Each structure stands twice: as C-alpha cells, then as structure tokens.
N, C-alpha and C positions, 0 to 999 in steps of 0.2 A: 504494500499499500504506499502511496506517495502523494504529496500534495502537488496537484497540477495547476495551481492557481497563479501561473506566471507565463510569460511569453519570452521568447528569445530576445525581444526588444528590451526587456527589463535587465538583461545581463549587461552591466556596465563595464565595458572593455577599455574605456578611455581613461580610467584612473586605476592605479594599483590597489589591490584588495588584500588585507592581511592574511586571509585564508589562502590565497593563491601565492602570496609571498612565502608563507610558511611552507607550502607544498614544495616551493623551489629549494628552501633551506634543507628539506628532507631528502632532496634529490628526485622529486617527482617531476612530472612533465605536464600536469594539468594547470597550466598558467599561460599568461599572454606576454607579449614583448614588454608592455608597460609594467607588468609585475616583475619580470626578470630584470629590467633596468633598475627599478627601485630596490629590489632585493640585493642585486649585485653591489649597488652603491652602499647599502647597509653593510654587506660583507666586507667591502673594501675598507670602510671606516672602522668596522667593529667585527673582526673575524670570529670573535667568541660567539656570535649569534648562531653559528652552525652547531657547535657542541651543546649550546643551550637548547636549541630546538630538538636535537636528537635525544638529549638527556631527558627532556620533558616528555617526548614521545615514549621512551622506554619506561619512565615513571608511570605513565598512563596505563601501559600494558600490565605492569606489576599490580597497580591499584585495581584494575578491572579483575584481574585474577584473584586478588585478595577478596574483593567483594563476592564473587562467585563461590570461592571456597568458603565464605562465611554464610552462605545461604541466600544471598540476594539473587532473585530471579526475574527482576525487572529493573531497567536502567533507562534514565533520561540523559542523553548526551547533548548538551546545549553548546553550540559553537563547534560542532564536529569538524568543520573545515573540509577541505578536499579529501576524499577518501584515500588514504595511503596504507596499504596492507602491511601487517594485519590491523584490522579495524576492531572497534569495541566488541561487536557481536562475535567476531571470529575468535577473539581471546576468550570471551565468556563461554562460548559454545564448546571450547575445549574442555571446560569443566562440566557444563550441562547444556545440552542442546535446547532445553526448555526456557533458557533465559530470553526474556523479550526486551528488545532494545528500540527505543524511539529516538531517532536522530533529529536534531533541530539546528538549522543554520539560517542566517538572513540573506545569503547570497544565492540567487537563482542558479549560478553556475554549479554550485554544490549539489543542488537538486538534479541538474542534468546528469551529473556523474553518480548520483545516488542509485538510480535505476540499475545501472550496470554493476556497481561495487558494493552496495549496502543492502539491497532488497531481495537478493536471490536465495537467501538461505532460510527464509521463513522466520517468523517471530520478529520481524523487524519492520520499521516504518520510518518515513521521513516527512517532516513538515517544515515549511518556511515559517520562521518566527525570529523575533528579535528579543534578546535576553532582557532588554529594557522594558518589555511588556509581559510581565509574568501571567497576567490574567488570560491574554490571548493564547499563550502556549498551554497553560494548564487546562484550558477549556476546549482546546482544539480537538475535533473529532478523531483525528489519527491518534492522539495521545490517549483519548478515552477508550479506544479500541484495544490499546496495548497495556495500559497501565491501570492497575487496581490500587487506589490510594488507601484501601483498608489493609494493605500488605506493605512490608518494608520496601522502599525504593532506593536505588543507587542514583543519585544526582551528580552529574559530572559537569563541573565548570573549569575546564582545563584550558589554561592560556587564553582566557576571554575577558576576565574582569579588568585587565590592564588596558583594555580598549574602552572602558567605561570611565568617563571623567568624574571627578569628585562631585561636581554640581549635579550629576545624574544619580547620586545617591547609591553607589554600589552596595553598601552594607544593607540598605533598605531593600534592595532588589533580592539580595540573598536571603534576607529574612522572609520575604513574601514567598519564595520557594520553600524555605524551611517550614513555614507555618502550614503548608499544604501537605507535608510529609508526616506519615505516622512514626511513632517510636520504632527504633530499630533501623531506620533508614540511614544510609551512608551519604556523606558528601565528599567527593573527590575534587580538590581544588589545587590549581597551581597558578603562579603569578610571577611576573618579572619584578626584579628589584634592583635598586642601585646600591645596595649594602656592600657589594663586592667590587663595584667599579666606580671610578670617579665620573661624575656626570658632566664634566666639561671636556673640552677637546674632542677627539674623534668619536668617543662614546656618546657625547651629547649630540654631535652632528648626526650620528646614526640614528638616534632617537627622533631627531627633527625631520629625517627623511619622510617619516609617516605623515608629517604635517605639510612639509614644504613641497612634496611631490603630489599633493592633492589626494592622498590616500583616503579611502572611505572611513577610516577610523584614526584617532590619535593614540599615542602610547603614553600611559601614566605609570611610572615606576613607584612602588610602594615599599615601605620598610617591613621588617618582620612583625613588629607590633601591629602595624595597619593590616597586613595580610592575616595575621592571627585573629583579628577582630572579625573577620568574615566567618569564623567558625563559632561565633556566639550561638549557644544552644546545641552545640555538638561537643562530644568528648573526643579529643584527638587520640588516635590509636598510636602506639609506639611505632616509630621513634619521634613522633610529634610532627611539627612543622619544620622541615629541613630542606636543604638543597636536594633536588630530585635524585641525584645518584646515591644519596645516602638513605633514601627511604627504601628499607628492606631490599638491599641489592642482592641479586641473584648471581653475582660474579664478584671479581676483585673489587675491593673498596678503593675508590679513586684517591689519588694522592692529594696533598694540600695544593700542590701546584695545579693539578687538574681541576680541583674544586674552585680555584681562583678564577677560572674562566666560565663559571656557571652562575650567572646572575638570575637565579630563579629560586622560588620556594614551592614546595609541594607538601601536601598532607591529606590525610583521610580522617573524617570525624563521624561519629555515630550519634544520632539524635536519641536522647534518653526519654 
C-alpha cells in the first residue's frame, strides 16, 4: 500500500533535498545533479559527513534489530529518506516477518522509489507526510491500516529533527508523537551535534550549504542536553545517548580518533 496523492510535477529537482544528499553520502544513486553538487560541496568542506552518515545508518540497523528482538512488531519510520538497502523492514523481518512498518517522508521522490524498494515484502506501507504535522501522519489511513496504537510501537526519528528549527518546536513535535504511543513503545532517535566539531571554518561552511544552496531544509546542530530532552517521557536503554558507533556495537569499538569524526548522537528510549 502506498500514498499516490502526488504527481511527478511535485518532485522538486531544482533544489537539493536532504534525503537525496544523504543517499549520495551513503553511496546511493537515487539523486539528481543538484543534490550531488550540494552534497559534494559539503564533503569537500567537511569530509566527516560521510563516516557520520554511514555510522548513523549502521546505528539505525542495530536499533531496529534491538526493537524487534525486544518484541516490537510495528514500526513508524518518519523521514525514512531514499531507500538504501537494507531498510527498516528488511532488518526487522530478519527477526520476525510479522513486523509491520509504516514509512513516512515528505519528498515525493521517496514515494517513487518506495514502490520498488519498500513495499514488496508485505506488512509495509508508505505515506507522504511531514514530521511537523503529527496529526496528519497519526490519522493517515495507511498508518491506520498498519499500526495498532493499543500495542507497543517503535517510532523512528533518525536524522530528521536537525532539519526542524527551534521556532518549529521540535520537542513539542516529539511529545505529540509520544503522547499517541502506548506504554512499552520505543523511540529511536539520532541527531547531529556540534559537540565534537568547531562550528566555524569549513565545518560551519558545510552546514551553511543546506541554506545557501536553497536546500529544502536547513540544518540545526544541538548539544547532548538538547538532544537528551527529546527523550522526555522515555527511559533510555543502555548505553544511553551516545555517538552512534558506541550504541551496542556489533564489531570493534571505534577509537577515540575515529569517534572524533562522528558528530552525531543516537539513542533508544522506552515509554513507561
């Protein structure tokens, strides 16, 4: 099932989009010249963006597996971005093919690829929606078909809240989703930070590319305390809110030098 309420004309190929830039960082090919130009400019200024994006993606995989191992059988993945295998449902279905996944993104180009990459395995659906409008997402028919809010839900807000400005009340948005979830639900969240990088010089210029190139979203970096605040109402599971490679690594622990290049936080919380 997928949302068909868009047309090709709605796909904005004139401005770079964060989801398509992220796809480029991950080595994907589902992006346009304007996205590649902006993304390469960021890489040239701030090469750490590549290990950051890939470390964040690997964190997402481990967090989804953790949720499925913990008994979560329905997931809402908001801001899923361009499908880059393995996707949320593929990881979850390795644990249980009964896990239902509702993918949400505000970019029609993501919907275009959803049919080929996200919806062929069953128990999956896609809807066009903006994280800034919780009510429209939570009441969407596609979501209603997949998600039973009487049972625990896994809510994924991976690498999306840093595109929400402070004046758009990101904490209030997270709270709106939290309040719709029953006890035992999980929140998977990751967010960029300036805690490990100076925000001037090339790093600052790289951040400004999102604005100066006319990208469809700006980038707001937040501190550990600010990101921790998004977990209000959730109990963080061990090891807490940490740089993504340190969240339950399934391989060698990164060195301090490697971690210095990862300006991200990630964590998983459980609603009591």
